N, C-alpha and C positions, 0 to 999 in steps of 0.2 A: 459631612459624615452623617450616616443614618443614626437614628436613636438606638439605644441599647435594646429596644424591644422589637426592632425591625427583623425581618427574616435574615438569617445569616447568609453572607455572600459565599463563603467557603466553609465547609463543615466536615468534621471528622467524627464519625459516629461509631463508637465501640471498636476502633481500629486496634488490631493486634498484629504483631509481626514476629514470625518465627523463621529462623534460618536452619535448614537441614531437617533431618527426620530421625526418629528413634532416639537412641542414646546419644547420638551426635548432635541433636537439635539444640539450638541456642535461642532462647526467648529474648528478643531485643526490646519489644514493646508489649507490655502486659495488657492494658486496655486504656484507650484514651478517647475522651469526648471533648471536642473543642470547636467552638463557633467563632468565626472571624467576621466582623461586621464590615459592610461595604464602606470603603473609603478610610478605614482605620489603618494605623500602623501598629502591628503586633510584633513583639519580639518573643522568641523562645530561647530560654536559657536552661542549662543543666550541666551536670558533671561530664567530663570527657568520656565518650563511649556509651552514653545513655541512649543514643538513637535519635538525636535531634535532626541530623541530616536525613535519616531514614524516614522520619515523620514528614519532613518537607517533600521528599521524593514521592511519598504516597499521595500527598495533597496535589502534586503536579501530575500524577498519573505515570510517573517514571518507574514506579514500583507498586505492585498490588499488595494490599493487606492480606494477611493470612485469614483474618476474620474482620468483620466490620466493613464500613463503607466510607469513602471520601465523596463529597458532593460539591459541585460548583454550580451556583445558581439553581439549586434544587435537582440537578441531574447527576447521576452516578458517574464518577470518574474512573474509567477503565483504561484510558490512554491519555496522553497529553492533549488537553482540550484547547480549542482556539480561545484566546483571551487570557491565557495564563502563560507568563514568561518566567523561566527559571534561570537565575543568575548563579553560575558556578563559582566556587572559591578560587579555582586555578584560572585566573583571567588570561594568563599568557597562553594557555592551551586552547582557550575558547575563541581566540582571534585567529583569523586566517593570515598567515605571514606573507602569502603571495599577493594579498590584496592591500591596497592603500587604506588609510584610515577612513576616507570617504566611502570606499567600496565595502569595507567591513560594515559600516552603518547602513548603507544602501541594501545590504543583504536582508535586512529586516523587512523590507517592503517589496522585494523582487517578485513575490508571488501575487501581488495586487494588480498587476497589469498596468502600472504607471509608465509613462514615458521616462526615458533616461533623464531628461531635464527635470521633470517633476520629482522623480525619486531623489535626484541629487539635491534639489532645493529642500525637500523634506528632511533629508539627512543632515544638510548643512544647518538647518534650524536647530537640531539637537546638538550638533557639534558646537554651535554658538552657546547653547545653554550650559555645556560643560566646560567652556573656555578653550576649545581646541579648534576653532575655525581656521586658525593660521597653520594648522598641522594636517589639513585634509589630504594633502598629497604625499605625506610621509607614510612609511610602513611601520607596523607595530614594533618591529625590532629596533627602530630608530627612536623610540620613545622610552621614557622612564617607566618604572612599574606603576606609579600613581597615574601617569598619563594613559597607560594602557587600560587601567581599570576605568578611567573616565570614558574611554572608547566603548568598553563593554556596557556601561550604563547608558551611553548615548544610543547604542544599538538596541538595547533592551527597551528603552522608552520610545524609540522610533517606531517600534511595533505597536505602540499605543495599547498596552495591555490593560485589561481590567484588574488583573492581579499580578504583582511582581513578587516572586519568591526568591529570597536571597540567602545563599548558603555561605555564611562567614565571608562576605565579599571584601572585608577590610583587614583580614587577619595577616595578609602577606605584605602590607605596606608599613612604612615607618609611622611613628606617632603623629607627627605634624601632618603628613599626607592623609592619615586617617581622619583627622579633624577637618581637613579641607574637603574630603570626600563626604563626610557627614553633612557638611553644609550644602554640597552639590545635591545629594540625594534628598535632603529635606526641602530644598528649593524646588526640585522637580516634582516631588510628591505634593507640595502645597499648591502648585500650579495645576497639576493634572488630577489630583485626588484619586489616583488608583488605590486599590487595596494593597498594602505592603505587609509581607511577613518576612521577618529577619531571624535567622538562626545565628546565634553568637555565643561565644564562651566568655565574652567581656561584659561584666555586670554594668560598668559605667556606660558603655555603649548602648546597652539595652534601655537603661533608664533615660539616657539623653534623647534617644530617637523615638521611643515608642509611646503609644497611648495606653497600651496594656502589655503586661509581661506574663507569659505562661512559664511556670517553673516546673521542670521535670525532675523526677527522682533518679537515683542510680538505676542501672539495668537490672531487671526488666523494668522499663520506665513507665511511670504513670504521672499524672499531673498532681503536683503537691498543692499548688495554688495559682490563681490568676489575679494579678494586681493591676489596678488602675494607677497610672503614674500621676495623673492630675497635676501636671506641671504646665505652666503657661507657655503658649507659643506666641511668636517664634522663639526657638531655642537658641541660646548663645553658649559657646564653649567655655566662657569664663563665668558669666553671671548665673547660668542655669546650673552649672556644677557646684556653685556655692549656695544654691537655694536650699532652705531647710528641708523641703520635701525631697529633694534629690538625695541629700545626705541620709535622710530617714530610710528611703527605699534602698539605697546602696547598702546600708547597715543591715537591713532586714534580709535582703537577698543573699548577701555574703554569709550571714549567720545561718540561713537555711541551707545553702549549698555546702557549707563547712560542717553542718550537723551540730551547730551550737544553738543555744537558746538566744533568741533575739532580745 
């Protein structure tokens, strides 16, 4: 990961988002400045309805800010740029039900002009990383929810993104599957060192996964604080969550989000 003084990989400069006009207008995001370092894992937390997903969509070029600028590698983002992959919350709707697991992952590289054999080998490599090599010929509807989400991660990483933007990707699975997916994502991230930005409502998840955590206020949102987690890696679902720094950050974040004194 680059030093904190390196040029930001992904940058939001004075971004503001308003929906509608006149008396019917709703100001979702007041003004946000946020730099994301290359290779880091950043989490964004905040109360429900504060605009976390909207902020991520502006970073991805899926939605344009009303004011301000999103930049990727110094270039203004006005449409989804090559190098950024957005992972949606509703994994079941993002997979193609008529394609096998293998063909869903192959989709990520179909535009590269690879031979079918090369594309399949590339896809299989990522299915192996997420533990689904034996399910390559199945269809999404034949898999559990957690396994479907693993397919979406395999497809996202098969595209070899510079930045992976994740919109609450663990919220629809059970607690044990969530822990397993955390381990999968951290393993993939530690190998490839892409820049990761995670939107989550789960404070424990943010502290466990991230290098830094940006905390948003209620709508119209602004950044209340950005915290360095400073937790040792690799992370472990038992020992990390018992670490004094983990408990300190958890307490501080919950107090902030609940509007209490830390």
